C-alpha positions in Angstrom: 175.7 46.3 -14.9 175.4 45.6 -11.5 175.4 41.6 -11.9 178.7 41.7 -14.0 180.5 41.4 -10.3 178.3 38.1 -9.8 179.3 37.0 -13.5 183.1 37.0 -11.9 182.2 35.8 -8.7 180.0 32.6 -9.7 182.2 30.0 -9.2 183.1 31.6 -5.6 179.1 31.7 -5.1 178.4 28.3 -5.9 181.2 26.6 -3.6 180.5 29.0 -0.8 176.5 28.7 -0.8 176.0 25.0 -1.7 175.9 23.9 1.9 173.2 26.7 2.7 171.2 25.7 -0.2 171.1 22.0 0.0 170.5 22.7 3.6 167.3 24.4 2.8 166.5 21.8 0.0 166.8 18.8 2.4 164.5 20.7 5.0 162.0 21.0 2.2 162.6 17.0 1.1 161.9 16.3 5.0 158.7 18.4 5.0 157.5 16.4 2.3 158.3 13.3 4.0 156.1 14.4 7.3 153.2 15.7 4.9 153.2 12.1 3.6 153.5 10.1 6.7 150.7 12.1 8.4 148.6 11.5 5.6 149.1 7.8 5.9 148.8 7.9 9.6 145.5 9.5 9.1 144.4 6.9 6.5 145.2 3.9 8.7 143.3 5.7 11.6 146.1 5.2 14.1 145.1 4.9 17.5 147.4 6.9 19.8 147.5 6.7 23.7 150.7 7.7 25.5 149.8 5.3 28.4 149.7 2.1 26.0 151.6 2.5 23.0 154.0 4.8 24.4 157.1 4.7 21.8 154.4 5.5 18.8 152.8 8.3 20.4 155.9 9.9 21.7 157.9 9.3 18.5 154.4 11.0 16.4 154.3 13.7 18.8 158.4 14.5 18.3 157.9 14.5 14.5 155.1 16.9 14.8 157.4 19.3 16.8 160.6 18.8 15.2 158.6 19.8 11.8 157.2 22.9 13.6 160.5 23.8 15.2 162.1 23.5 12.1 159.7 25.6 9.9 159.8 28.5 12.5 163.6 28.0 12.4 163.9 28.5 9.0 161.5 31.4 9.0 164.1 33.0 11.4 167.2 32.7 9.0 166.9 36.7 7.4 169.0 36.0 4.7 167.2 32.7 3.0 165.8 34.5 -0.1 169.1 36.3 -0.6 170.6 32.7 -0.2 168.7 30.7 -2.6 168.4 33.7 -5.0 172.0 34.1 -5.4 172.6 30.5 -5.6 170.2 30.0 -8.5 171.6 33.2 -10.3 175.2 32.0 -9.9 173.9 28.1 -11.0 172.1 29.7 -14.0 175.1 31.5 -15.3 177.3 28.3 -14.7 175.1 25.5 -16.3 172.9 27.6 -18.4 169.5 26.6 -16.5 167.9 27.1 -12.8 168.5 24.4 -10.3 165.5 22.1 -10.4 164.7 22.3 -6.9 164.5 26.1 -7.0 161.0 26.7 -8.0 159.8 24.6 -5.3 162.0 25.8 -2.9 161.3 29.5 -3.7 157.5 28.7 -3.1 158.2 27.1 0.1 160.1 29.7 1.6 157.3 32.5 0.1 154.6 30.3 1.7 156.2 29.7 4.9 156.8 33.4 5.9 154.5 33.1 8.6 155.2 29.2 9.4 152.6 28.5 11.9 150.0 30.1 10.4 150.7 28.2 6.9 150.8 25.0 9.4 147.4 25.5 10.8 145.9 25.7 7.4 147.7 22.3 6.6 146.7 20.5 9.9 142.9 21.0 9.3 142.7 17.5 7.9 145.1 15.8 10.9 142.7 17.7 13.4 142.0 14.0 15.5 144.3 14.7 18.5 144.0 11.8 20.5 147.6 11.7 21.3 147.4 14.9 23.1 144.1 14.3 24.7 145.8 10.9 26.1 148.3 13.7 28.0 145.8 14.4 30.1 146.6 11.2 32.0 150.0 12.2 32.3 150.9 15.8 32.2 148.4 17.2 34.9 149.9 15.0 37.9 153.4 15.5 36.5 152.6 19.4 36.6 152.1 19.9 40.2 153.0 22.2 43.0 155.9 21.7 45.6 153.4 21.5 48.3 151.6 18.7 46.6 154.9 16.8 45.7 155.6 17.3 49.7 152.3 16.0 50.8 152.5 13.0 48.4 156.3 12.4 50.0 157.5 12.4 46.4 160.9 10.5 45.7 161.2 10.0 49.8 162.7 6.0 50.3 162.1 6.6 53.7 158.8 8.0 54.5 157.5 4.3 54.3 160.3 1.9 55.5 157.9 -1.2 55.6 158.2 -0.9 51.4 161.6 0.2 51.0 162.5 -3.2 49.4 159.7 -3.2 47.4 160.2 -2.1 43.4 158.8 1.2 42.6 156.0 0.5 40.2 153.7 2.3 38.0 151.1 1.3 35.1 152.8 4.4 33.1 156.5 3.7 33.6 158.1 5.9 30.9 155.7 8.9 31.3 157.1 9.1 35.0 160.6 10.3 33.8 159.3 11.8 30.7 160.2 15.4 30.4 158.2 18.0 31.4 159.4 20.3 28.8 158.8 17.9 26.1 155.1 17.5 26.9 154.5 21.4 27.3 155.5 21.5 23.7 153.5 18.7 22.5 150.5 20.6 23.9 151.1 24.3 23.1 152.1 23.6 19.5 150.1 20.7 18.9 146.6 22.8 20.1 148.0 25.9 18.0 148.0 23.8 15.1 144.5 21.7 15.6 143.1 24.8 17.7 139.3 23.7 16.5 139.5 21.1 19.4 140.0 24.1 22.0 136.2 24.9 21.5 134.6 21.7 21.6 136.7 19.8 24.2 137.0 20.7 28.0 139.8 18.1 28.1 141.5 19.9 25.4 141.1 23.1 26.8 142.4 22.4 30.3 145.6 20.9 28.9 146.3 24.0 27.1 145.5 26.4 29.8 147.7 24.6 32.2 150.7 24.6 30.0 149.8 28.2 29.1 150.6 29.0 32.7 153.4 27.4 33.5 155.9 29.0 31.2 156.6 32.3 29.2 158.7 30.7 26.5 159.8 27.5 25.1 162.9 26.3 23.7 162.9 25.8 20.3 166.5 24.6 19.6 169.5 25.4 22.2 169.0 28.7 22.9 166.6 29.5 20.7 163.5 30.5 22.2 159.5 30.8 21.4 157.6 33.4 23.3 154.1 31.3 23.6 151.5 34.0 24.8 152.2 36.6 22.1 152.6 34.0 18.9 149.5 32.4 20.1 147.4 35.5 20.6 148.8 36.9 17.2 147.4 33.8 15.3 143.9 33.6 17.0 143.3 37.4 16.8 142.7 36.9 13.0 140.2 33.8 13.7 136.7 35.1 14.0 134.7 33.9 17.0 138.2 33.5 18.8 137.4 36.0 21.7 137.2 33.8 24.4 140.3 31.9 23.5 142.3 35.5 23.3 141.1 36.1 26.7 142.3 32.7 28.0 145.6 33.2 26.5 145.8 37.0 28.2 144.7 35.4 31.3 147.2 32.6 31.5 149.6 34.9 30.4 149.1 37.2 33.9 149.3 33.9 35.5 152.7 32.7 34.2 154.2 36.2 34.8 153.0 36.6 38.4 152.8 33.1 39.8 155.4 30.7 37.5 158.4 32.3 38.7 157.6 31.6 42.6 155.8 28.0 41.6 159.5 27.0 40.0 161.3 28.4 42.7 159.4 26.2 45.2 159.6 22.9 43.0 163.7 23.5 43.1 163.6 23.8 47.0 161.7 20.7 47.3 163.7 19.1 44.7 167.0 20.0 46.2 165.9 18.3 49.7 164.3 15.6 48.1 167.2 14.9 45.7 169.8 15.2 49.0 167.8 12.5 51.0 167.7 10.2 47.9 171.4 10.5 47.4 172.5 9.9 50.9 170.4 6.8 51.5 171.4 5.4 47.9 174.9 6.0 49.1 174.5 4.6 52.2 172.5 1.2 50.8 173.5 1.0 46.9 171.6 -2.0 46.6 168.2 0.1 46.7 169.1 1.3 43.4 167.6 -1.9 41.9 164.0 -1.5 43.3 164.3 1.8 43.3 165.8 2.8 40.0 162.6 4.3 38.8 162.8 7.0 41.6 166.4 7.7 40.3 165.5 8.8 37.0 162.4 10.6 38.2 164.2 12.6 40.2 166.9 13.4 37.4 164.3 14.1 34.9 162.3 16.4 37.4 165.4 18.3 38.5 166.7 18.9 35.0 163.1 20.0 34.1 163.6 22.5 36.4 167.3 23.8 36.0 166.4 24.0 32.2 163.2 26.0 32.8 165.3 28.3 34.9 168.2 28.9 32.6 165.9 29.9 29.9 163.5 32.0 31.5 166.3 33.8 33.4 167.5 34.9 30.0 164.1 36.1 28.2 162.0 37.4 31.0 161.2 41.4 31.9 163.7 42.5 34.3 161.2 43.7 36.6 160.4 40.1 38.3 163.9 39.3 38.2 164.2 37.6 42.0 162.4 34.7 40.8 165.1 34.1 38.3 168.0 34.2 40.4 168.8 31.0 42.2 171.7 31.5 44.3 171.5 27.4 45.5 171.1 26.0 41.8 174.5 24.4 42.5 173.7 22.4 45.2 170.6 20.8 42.9 172.9 20.3 40.1 175.4 18.6 42.4 172.8 16.5 43.9 172.0 14.9 40.3 175.7 14.5 39.6 176.0 12.6 43.0 172.9 10.4 41.6 174.6 9.9 38.3 177.8 8.8 40.1 175.9 6.0 42.0 174.2 4.9 38.9 177.4 4.7 36.7 179.3 3.2 39.6 176.7 0.8 40.6 175.4 -0.3 37.2 176.4 -4.1 37.9 173.9 -3.8 41.1 171.1 -2.5 38.8 171.9 -5.1 36.0 171.8 -8.1 38.7 168.3 -6.7 40.0 166.9 -6.5 36.6 168.3 -9.5 34.8 166.3 -11.6 37.6 163.4 -9.6 37.2 163.1 -9.7 33.8 163.6 -13.7 33.6 161.7 -14.7 36.9 158.8 -12.3 36.6 158.5 -10.2 33.3 158.6 -13.3 31.0 156.1 -14.9 33.2 153.6 -12.6 33.5 154.1 -11.8 29.6 153.6 -15.3 28.8 150.2 -15.7 30.7 149.0 -12.5 29.1 150.2 -13.8 25.7 148.3 -17.2 26.1 145.0 -15.5 27.3 144.8 -13.5 24.3 141.2 -14.1 22.3 143.1 -13.8 19.0 146.8 -13.6 18.0 148.0 -13.4 14.3 151.3 -15.3 13.3 153.3 -12.5 12.9 152.4 -11.1 16.4 152.6 -14.3 17.7 156.5 -14.9 16.6 157.2 -11.5 17.7 155.8 -11.8 21.4 157.2 -15.6 21.7 160.7 -14.0 21.2 160.2 -11.6 23.8 159.7 -14.2 26.3 162.3 -16.6 25.1 164.7 -13.6 25.3 163.6 -12.7 28.6 163.7 -16.4 30.0 167.3 -17.1 28.9 168.6 -14.3 31.3 170.6 -15.0 34.1 173.3 -13.7 36.4 176.0 -15.4 35.6 176.1 -13.4 32.4 176.2 -10.3 34.6 179.3 -11.8 36.7 180.8 -12.7 33.4 180.8 -9.1 32.5 178.9 -9.7 29.3 177.5 -7.0 26.9 173.5 -7.1 26.9 171.7 -5.5 24.2 167.9 -5.3 24.2 167.8 -2.7 21.1 166.2 -5.5 18.9 163.8 -6.2 21.1 162.8 -2.9 21.8 162.8 -2.2 18.0 160.8 -5.3 17.9 158.1 -3.9 20.3 157.8 -0.7 18.6 157.1 -2.9 15.2 154.4 -4.5 17.3 152.9 -1.0 18.3 152.6 0.2 15.0 150.8 -3.4 13.7 148.5 -3.4 16.7 147.4 0.4 16.4 146.1 0.6 12.9 142.1 0.6 12.8 142.0 -2.7 10.7 144.3 -4.7 12.9 143.2 -8.0 13.8 144.7 -7.7 17.4 144.3 -4.2 18.7 146.4 -2.5 21.1 143.3 -0.5 22.2 141.4 -3.4 23.2 144.5 -5.2 25.1 145.6 -2.3 27.5 147.1 -4.3 29.9 149.5 -5.8 27.4 150.7 -2.5 26.2 151.4 -1.4 29.9 153.2 -4.6 30.7 155.4 -4.2 27.7 156.0 -0.6 28.4 157.1 -2.2 32.1 159.2 -4.6 30.7 160.8 -2.4 28.0 162.2 0.2 31.0 163.6 -3.1 32.7 165.7 -3.9 29.7 167.0 -0.3 29.7 168.1 -1.0 33.5 170.2 -3.7 31.9 171.8 -2.5 28.7 171.1 1.3 28.5 172.0 3.2 31.8 174.1 5.8 30.1 171.6 6.4 27.6 168.9 6.8 30.3 171.2 9.1 32.2 171.3 11.1 29.1 167.8 11.3 28.4 166.6 12.1 32.2 169.5 14.5 32.9 171.5 16.0 30.5 172.6 19.6 31.0 174.3 20.1 28.1 172.0 23.2 27.4 174.6 25.4 29.5 177.0 24.9 26.6 174.8 27.8 24.7 174.2 30.0 27.9 177.6 30.5 28.9 177.3 34.2 30.1 174.6 32.7 32.6 176.6 29.6 33.3 179.5 31.6 34.5 177.2 34.0 36.5 175.8 31.0 38.8 179.3 29.8 39.0 180.5 33.2 40.3 177.6 33.2 42.6 178.4 29.8 43.9 181.7 30.8 45.2 180.7 33.9 46.6 178.0 32.4 48.9 180.0 30.3 51.5 177.1 27.9 51.8 177.0 27.1 48.6 181.0 27.0 47.8 181.1 23.2 48.8 178.8 22.4 45.5 181.0 24.6 42.9 182.6 21.1 41.3 178.9 20.5 39.5 180.1 23.1 37.6 183.3 21.9 36.0 181.5 18.4 35.9 178.8 19.8 33.9 181.0 20.4 31.0 181.3 16.5 30.8 177.8 16.5 29.9 178.6 18.8 26.6 179.7 16.5 24.4 176.3 14.7 24.2 174.8 17.9 22.8 176.6 16.9 19.5 175.2 14.7 16.7 177.2 12.6 14.3 175.3 14.4 11.1 177.1 17.4 12.2 181.0 16.4 12.9 182.2 19.8 12.4 180.7 21.1 15.6 182.4 18.6 17.8 185.5 20.5 17.9 183.8 24.0 18.8 181.7 22.5 21.7 184.9 20.5 22.8 187.2 23.5 23.2 184.2 25.6 24.8 183.9 22.4 27.4 187.7 22.5 28.0 188.1 25.8 28.5 185.1 26.4 31.0 186.3 23.5 32.9 189.9 24.8 33.2 188.2 28.2 34.0 185.7 26.7 37.0 188.5 24.5 38.5 191.3 27.5 38.0 189.0 30.0 39.8 188.1 27.2 42.9 191.9 26.5 43.2 192.7 30.5 43.5 189.7 31.0 45.6 191.3 28.3 48.1 194.6 29.6 48.0 193.4 33.4 49.0 191.8 31.7 51.5 194.8 29.8 52.9 196.9 32.9 52.4 194.7 35.0 54.4 194.9 32.0 57.0 198.7 31.8 56.9 198.8 35.8 57.1 196.7 36.0 60.6 198.6 32.8 61.7 202.2 34.8 61.2 200.7 37.8 62.8 200.1 35.5 66.0 203.6 33.7 65.9 204.9 37.2 65.4 203.6 38.4 68.7 205.7 35.3 70.4 209.1 36.7 69.1 211.7 37.6 71.8 211.6 41.3 71.0 208.2 41.9 71.9 208.7 40.7 75.9 211.1 43.6 76.6 207.6 45.9 76.6 206.1 43.5 79.4 209.6 43.0 81.5 209.9 47.1 81.4 206.3 47.3 82.4 206.9 44.8 85.5 210.0 47.2 86.4 207.9 50.3 86.3 205.2 48.6 88.3 207.8 47.8 91.2 209.0 51.7 90.8 205.4 53.0 90.5 204.2 51.1 93.6 206.9 53.0 95.3 205.9 56.4 94.4 202.0 55.3 94.4 201.6 56.6 90.6 199.4 54.8 88.0 201.0 52.7 85.3 199.9 52.3 82.2 197.1 49.9 81.1 198.2 46.1 80.9 198.9 44.8 77.7 197.2 41.9 76.4 199.6 38.8 76.4 199.6 36.4 73.1 197.4 33.7 73.2 194.2 35.9 74.6 192.4 34.9 71.1 192.3 31.5 72.0 190.0 32.0 75.2 186.5 31.6 74.1 183.8 33.1 76.6 181.1 32.6 74.2 180.8 30.1 71.5 178.3 32.3 69.7 181.4 34.8 68.6 182.9 34.0 65.1 186.2 35.5 64.7 187.7 35.8 61.3 190.0 33.0 61.4 186.8 30.8 62.2 184.9 32.1 59.0 188.3 31.4 56.6 188.6 27.8 58.3 185.0 27.3 57.6 185.2 28.7 53.9 188.1 26.6 53.2 186.8 23.5 54.2 183.4 23.8 52.4 185.6 24.8 49.2 188.2 21.7 49.6 185.3 19.5 49.7 184.1 20.6 46.5 188.1 20.4 45.0 188.4 16.7 46.6 185.5 15.7 45.4 186.5 14.0 42.3 190.2 12.7 41.7 189.7 13.3 38.5 187.3 14.1 35.3 187.1 13.2 31.9 186.1 16.4 29.5 186.2 15.4 25.7 188.8 13.1 26.0 191.1 15.4 28.4 191.6 14.6 31.9 191.4 17.3 34.5 192.8 16.6 38.2 191.1 19.7 40.4 193.8 19.1 43.2 196.7 19.7 40.9 195.2 23.3 40.3 195.4 23.7 43.8 198.7 22.5 44.4 200.2 24.5 41.2 198.8 27.9 42.8 200.0 27.0 46.3 203.6 26.6 44.9 203.6 30.1 43.4 201.9 31.5 46.4 204.2 30.4 48.9 207.1 31.2 46.7 206.1 34.7 46.7 204.9 35.0 50.0 208.7 33.9 51.0 210.3 36.5 49.0 207.7 38.7 50.0 208.1 38.3 53.9 211.9 39.1 53.5 210.7 42.6 53.2 213.9 43.7 51.3 213.5 47.6 50.3 216.4 48.2 47.8 216.3 52.1 48.8 216.7 52.1 52.3 218.6 48.7 52.1 216.3 47.5 54.9 215.8 43.6 55.4 213.9 41.5 57.6 215.8 39.5 60.3 216.8 35.9 59.4 215.1 34.5 62.6 212.1 36.5 62.1 211.8 35.2 58.5 212.2 32.0 59.6 209.4 32.0 62.2 207.1 33.4 59.7 208.2 30.8 57.3 207.2 27.9 59.9 203.9 29.6 60.3 203.4 29.7 56.9 204.4 25.8 56.6 202.5 24.8 59.8 199.2 26.3 57.8 200.0 24.8 54.5 200.5 21.5 56.0 196.8 21.2 57.8 195.7 21.6 54.1 196.3 18.0 54.0 193.2 17.5 56.2 190.9 18.8 53.8 192.5 17.9 50.8 194.6 14.8 49.3 197.5 16.6 48.1 200.9 16.4 48.7 202.2 19.5 50.9 205.5 17.8 51.2 206.5 18.0 47.4 205.4 21.9 47.6 207.8 22.2 50.3 210.5 20.2 48.6 209.7 22.3 45.0 209.8 25.9 46.5 211.9 25.7 49.5 214.8 23.8 47.1 214.6 26.7 44.6 214.8 29.3 47.3 218.1 27.8 47.7 219.8 28.8 44.6 220.5 32.2 43.0 217.2 32.3 40.7 213.8 30.3 40.7 212.5 28.5 37.8 210.8 31.4 36.8 214.3 33.7 36.8 213.0 35.8 39.6 215.3 36.7 42.7 215.3 34.3 45.6 215.7 34.7 49.5 219.5 33.7 48.7 219.9 36.1 46.1 218.4 39.0 48.4 220.4 38.0 51.7 223.5 37.5 49.8 222.8 40.8 47.9 222.3 42.5 52.0 225.3 40.9 53.5 227.5 41.8 50.6 226.0 45.5 49.9 225.1 46.6 53.3 227.0 44.9 55.8 230.4 44.2 54.3 230.5 47.4 53.0 230.2 49.0 56.2 233.0 46.5 57.6 235.1 47.9 54.6 234.2 51.5 55.6 235.5 51.0 59.2 231.6 51.5 60.5 231.5 48.0 61.7 233.8 45.7 63.5 234.0 42.0 64.6 233.9 41.4 68.7 235.3 37.9 69.2 233.6 37.6 72.8 230.1 38.4 71.4 230.8 36.2 68.3 229.4 38.9 66.1 229.6 42.0 64.4 229.0 45.1 66.0 228.3 48.9 65.2 231.3 51.2 65.8 230.7 54.8 67.4 230.3 57.2 64.1 229.4 60.2 62.9 226.6 59.0 61.2 224.2 56.3 62.9 223.8 53.5 61.0 220.0 52.5 60.4 220.4 49.0 61.3 222.1 47.0 64.4 225.0 44.8 63.0 224.6 42.3 66.0 220.8 41.5 65.2 222.1 40.4 61.5 225.3 38.4 62.2 225.3 36.7 65.5 225.0 32.8 66.4 221.6 32.6 66.2 220.8 34.7 63.3 223.2 32.8 61.3 221.5 29.5 62.3 218.4 30.9 61.1 220.0 32.2 57.9 222.0 28.7 57.2 218.3 26.9 57.9 216.5 29.4 55.3 219.2 29.2 52.6 220.4 25.5 53.3 223.7 24.0 51.9 223.2 25.4 48.3 222.6 29.2 49.6 225.0 29.1 52.2 227.9 27.9 49.5 226.7 30.5 47.2 226.8 33.2 49.9 230.2 32.1 51.1 231.6 32.2 47.5 230.3 35.7 47.0 231.7 36.7 50.0 235.2 35.4 49.4 235.1 36.8 46.0 234.3 40.1 47.5 236.7 39.8 50.5 239.7 38.7 47.8 238.9 41.4 45.6 239.4 43.8 48.4 242.5 42.4 49.5 243.8 42.6 45.9 243.0 46.3 45.9 244.9 46.6 49.0 248.0 45.1 47.9 
């Protein structure tokens, strides 16, 4: 009876759950293939060393991590049993039999309830961890403190001027920019799965402890994290004789909680100055991108690791130690990364020219010598090596000048194959005995990537698309950046980061593209809008200050000064003390001490910093949409200028008060002078803003249907001034060429001549323009003619 409902819905269940069910089947098939491959690798006794057969070792370790991650994520899907059970039941109802994959799938789900525990049993035969042990040459020297980096003058081009033009070399080129994050995953998951070696090998134990002290959690996938210490402790608790290992984990946890935050904070501080120096030198001498390309990719990789570490830990750390996980200067680091990325994209041909010559003139010769000196070289290997030499020898600078598209993917794949051939135990040419060959080829592969894969290298070393999945933290960082005046110049880094988001999509999951693309567009739009708003608010504040200053110069304010002067004379005769001296306009410009910072100074500084950011790129492309930061500012200025002009008329319908046209004109001119000065900071056309806004003000309504100064002044002159003329309270005085108030019982609230003399009329006509005056005169004539008609 309870299942009767399912009987009715069976076709819907099959349709809706098929995608999930067959994804689980895919996971099971992947697991089978991984297990088979790992067994084959064991049987062949493959030699692994990250410093020699880099690609083979890296892909082997990545495979194990992908497998582990996948099984952990699978165990985190709470409805997994319900999904496969329901699907299978509906399948039975429809086809009269269970799905053929169901028994194995069900078994896998049950077996991997606690995935790491199950996999520890599975990995007992695969306990030779040469690949992990080889990391001792790389990981400890990459996981150093900021002081050690500083003492070694890491990433500095100018610390040794004599070697500035020498190519940045290393025996382990690809390991230099290998993600620290990836290495920590390899070490932590690797030694959890093959934990036996921790008891017998001191090197393994040192690597394990070092990794445990550096982080509290690892990224499994995007924003899914794995809390290392708790998981490791829970797994080791049940193994006899592991008390020592459990104590190690607890000690490392303490160290990670108390020191990791400050260690990473210092690293970020060092990287800020190192990347700034690197970006500055390279923008001045882009030719150095050739010899020092390795430095650029190392800098990007180091900075990316630190930013992602902070992002992950800030979201998953106990709140009591929050200070180390809030970095108000993170924008600066991201900005210098973007600057380096821009240099690589802009000067790609410079790097291509350099490395094409390097490959043909040096690498080909050295490799040829190495191959000639090999004591034994089977035919297959010989053919591949010869093809490497021929490929490199045939390169020329002319190909770069002609814009030829290079593609060394085939060569890199051949080297991968060759690593596999020469790393098995029965190989006649063993890579283990010819380490120089491995190291030379790793260097050559790096050089080929500098010619044909610069964009892919940028993604590999500096992709920050993870921010897409930490949008709350991302927005918070942006707000902090805008609030801190010294950081606002780097705020453009946030919209630029949105251009990374599409690199986290995958062709096997196309349905995600729209979701991630939309998020990148909405975030980029929001950031640019906020930056423009902030700049607009600063400009408005400056305008307000300038209007106040120009207001002090209005003729009406000199009356007090004159009366004071007159009073002084009379007081001198009577000998009485006059009122205190009034400050004259312009006093604010006299600086007695340059350390005193006025409000205007602060506003101008903040504005110039923010405008640097808005003006940094003319436009940026996010998911095939082009954004122009300056246009955001222009549109905000237009809206604000329109509101301000109407606001400055100070029209009050209840009391029928309005600003004098000459005073409004002074304020508008002060406003325009400030806006004109914006062109010194940002390349925008302020004249276009003036034309758009002021021309709209000459019409009865603006483009948004709001009243303009034309309609406000027309209303006031008709409703207030003309009405009092009709009532006989105001008359025209030909000698003064103005309307004047007549003495009446009820005193009028305004003085007619202050609104109708020649200077006011001139100011009014300048504000309203020909169209506005035409509208005013037509409205006046209509009113007067209707009054004349009444008299008749």
